[in-house]
N, C-alpha and C positions, 0 to 999 in steps of 0.2 A: 436743257435736259433736267428733269426733276431728280433731286437727290434725297436721300433719307439717312437718318442717323441710326447706325446699327446698335441694337440693344446690347448692353454690357460694355460699351466703350468706356474707357476711363475719362474722367472729367478733363476737358481740353484746356481750360484756363487754370491759373494758379488759384484764383478766387473760388472757382468751383471745387478744386481739390481741397481747399481749406474747409469749405462748407460741407463737403462730403465727410471729411474727417470728423468735424464737429458733430454731425448727425450720428455717425457711428459711435462716437464717444457718449452722446446723450442716451442712445439706445442701450449701450452697455451699462450706463449708470442706472437706468430704469430697471433692467433685469437684475443688476446687483442688489438694488433696493428691495425688489420683490423676493429675491433669494434670502436676503437678510431677514425680511419680515416673516417669511415662511419658516426660517430656522428658529426665530424667536417664538413663533406660535407652537412649533413642535416641542421646543424646550419647555414652554409653559404647560402644555398638555401633559408632557411626560412628568413634570414636577407635581402637577395637581391631579393626576389621573385618579387617585383614590377618592378625592373629593367630588370629582366629576361623576364617578360611578355612584357615589352616595346620593348626589342630587338627582341623577337620572332615575335611580331606584326609588327614591321618595316620590318623585313625580308619578312614576308608574303605579306605586301603591295608592296614591291619592286618587288617580284616575280610575283604577280598578275598584277601589273602595266606593267611590261615588256611583259607578255603574252598578255595583252590587247592591248598594243601598237603594238606588232607584228601582232596580228590577225586583228585588226580593222583599223590600220593606215598604217603600213609598207607593208603588203601583198597587199592591194588595190593599193598603190602607185606603187608597182612593176608591177602589171598588167597594170596599166595605162602607165607606162614608156615603157613596152614592146610593147604595141599597138602603141605608138607614134614613136617608133624606126623604124617601118617597112617602112614608107615613106622615112625617111631620108636615110635608107640603100639602098632603091631603087635608089634614086638620086646618091648615092655614087657609086653603082655598074654600073649604066649607065655611069657615068663619067669615070670609068676605061675602059669602052669599046669605049669611044669617044676620039676625039683629038681636039687640038686647043682651040678656043674660046668656043665651045660647052662644052668641058670637064671642062673648068674653071667655066662656068656658072652652070653646074650641081654640081660641088664640092661646090660652093657658096650656092646653094639651099640646099644641104645636111647639110651645117652648119647653115643656117638661117631659113630653113623651106620653105614650099610652099603648096599650095592647102589646106590651113587651118590646116596644120599639123606642129608640132614642128620640128625644125632642131636639130642637135646634141647639139648646144650651149644652146638652150632652155631646152633640156632634162637634160643637166648637171646642169643648174640653178635650175630646178624644181624637179629633181629626182636624184640628185647627190649621195644620200646615197643608191640607189638601184643598183643591178647588171647591169641593163640597163644603168643607169646613169654613172657607171664606164666604161662600154664598149663604151659609146658615146665619152669619152675622147680619146680612142684609134682611133676611126674613125675620130674624129675632128683633131687629130694630123696629120694623113695622108692626110686629106683634105687640111689642111694648108700647109703641105709639098709639095703637088702637085700643089699648087697655089703660090708657092715661098714665103710664109710667114713663114720663118724659125724659128724665135724666138717664134712665136705663136705655131708652131709645137712642139718645144722643151717643152714649158710650158705644153701643153696638154698631151704629151707622158710621161713626168715626173710624172704627176699627176695620170696617169693610173696605177691601182694596179692589174697587171696581175700575175696569178700564174699557168697558164696552160702551156702546152708543146709548143704551137705555137705562140700565140699572145704576150706572155711575152718577148721572145727574139726578136721578130720582132719589138716590140715597142722600145726596147733598141737600136737595129740596126738603127731604124728610127731616133732616136736622133743623132746617128753618122752621118747619111746622112745629117741632117740639119746642123751639125757643119762643114761638108765638104763644103756645099754650102756657109757657112759663112766664108770660108777660114780659118778654125781652125782645121787643120788635126791632130794635137796632141790630141785634145779633141775627135775628131772623132775616132781615133785609140783606145782610152781608151774604148769607148762605143762598138766598134766592138769586141774588145777583151772580154769585159764583156758578150756581147750577145753570143759569141761563147762558153763561158765556163759555162753559167748558165743552159743550157740544152744540151742534146746530142741526136740529131735525124738527119735523112738523108735529112730533108728539110731545117730547119733554120740554122743548125750548119755549113754546108759547105758554105752557102751563107755568113754568118758572117765571116767565116775564110777567104774567098776570098776577101771580102771587107777590112779586116784587112791586108791581105798580100799586096794588091795593094797600100793601104795607107802607109804601112811600106816602100814599095819600093820608093814611092814618097818622103818619109822623109829620104831616104838614109839608112834605117835600114835593110840591106840585110839579116843578120842572123835571125832577128826576122821574116822577111817575109818568109824565107825558112822554119822556124818552123811551121808557119801556113800552108804553101803549102804542106809540108810533112805530116801533119796531115790529110789534105784532101786526099792525095794519099794513105795513110795507112788505114784510117778509113772509108772513104766515096768514094771509088774508082768507084762506079757506079753512082755517082751524076753527074749532068750536069757540075758542076764546075770542076770536075776532068779532063775533056777533055782539059782545058786550063792551067792546072798546069804546064806542061813542059815549056811553053812559059815564064810564070812569074818566074818559078823556075830558069831558065837560067839567067834572069835579076838579081834575088836576089843573085845567086851564083857569078855572075860577080862583084857585089858590095863587096863581101867578100874577093876577091882576092887582 
């Protein structure tokens, strides 16, 4: 006949009784330790209550202050900066479509402003902490580059904090262009290389790779030039730059022989 052990029965053997007592003792010790820890925490909180309130109050003031600054100061500044940018960008775009003295004049107006509106330099000075103020550095850099003010171009493009897919590598390549115009091809090559590696897309990457390859050829670095050109051929075969790869690749390979 089947038997069963009734729940709640006392341990039958002496060993089981000892084990049961030990388990109860261990459990009691755990709870005692927890109680002691809780008591110490309560005592510490009671002793330091004043300082806790001060810390919590300061944290609340900081958070509310930041939210107020963001809402009532930063956001209006961003709107103002965006409005000011429109005229300067119009000058810049018109300069791109123009040539000669007219183009230079329009680039200068994009930098310094006109028709009662700020130029990029004014926007940088007054709204530098806003996204528009940051973007103004990008435009100012290329306005300087196109008016042959190469050190100013480098300064503005280095200050530009771009993290997108297009303008970030274009700004870095623009610094390379300025160094080329200053007859510093080694520095230019470093920036072209950086621009080619910081993003991978069919627009900016092959442009930077081609500039790097041409500069490497000018420096007599045929193997390095070939690596840039082969990357265009392998990864960006449909880009406009790919059409001229064979010409420059021949020059680079001749240097390696």
